[in-house]
Phi, psi and omega in degrees: 000136178306141179296346183275345189257155174245155177304144187292323184292331178290325173293314182298320174296328184283338184276348170299129175303143175295332173223159186244005182217129181247124183232137170231089180305322179302314184267356178074030182247136176220127182235144176233151170272118182255336181198141169216154188219126172242137173225132188212143163289144176213156170260140183246145181228108180249129185229160172249133185273185183290341176271354177092014180276145177280137175241134174243121179249153187221151170200157175297156181313125182287325185200152174239036177271141181288121173236179178286335174224102183266136180298152185267117179273145179243156178244129183243130173247125186226114184237136172236131177226129175294128183274162181300330178266019181265019185286000000 
């Protein structure tokens, strides 16, 4: 995989919030993240490792310059929604 790319699963995990609950007991406030949505253009790099497993790498588009061979940009939409049983 190109060194500019990170594994796709690492990008998805990095987008998850560090905490899903904000609490201020002193103010009597408690807030939950119930849903968030991210949409972004990305470049993908698919490679096969020595064991034959497919690896998908991703990065934000590296450049938007017209060249003779322009990379294909993909759009990633990522939505997380808290379910009823996720308390």
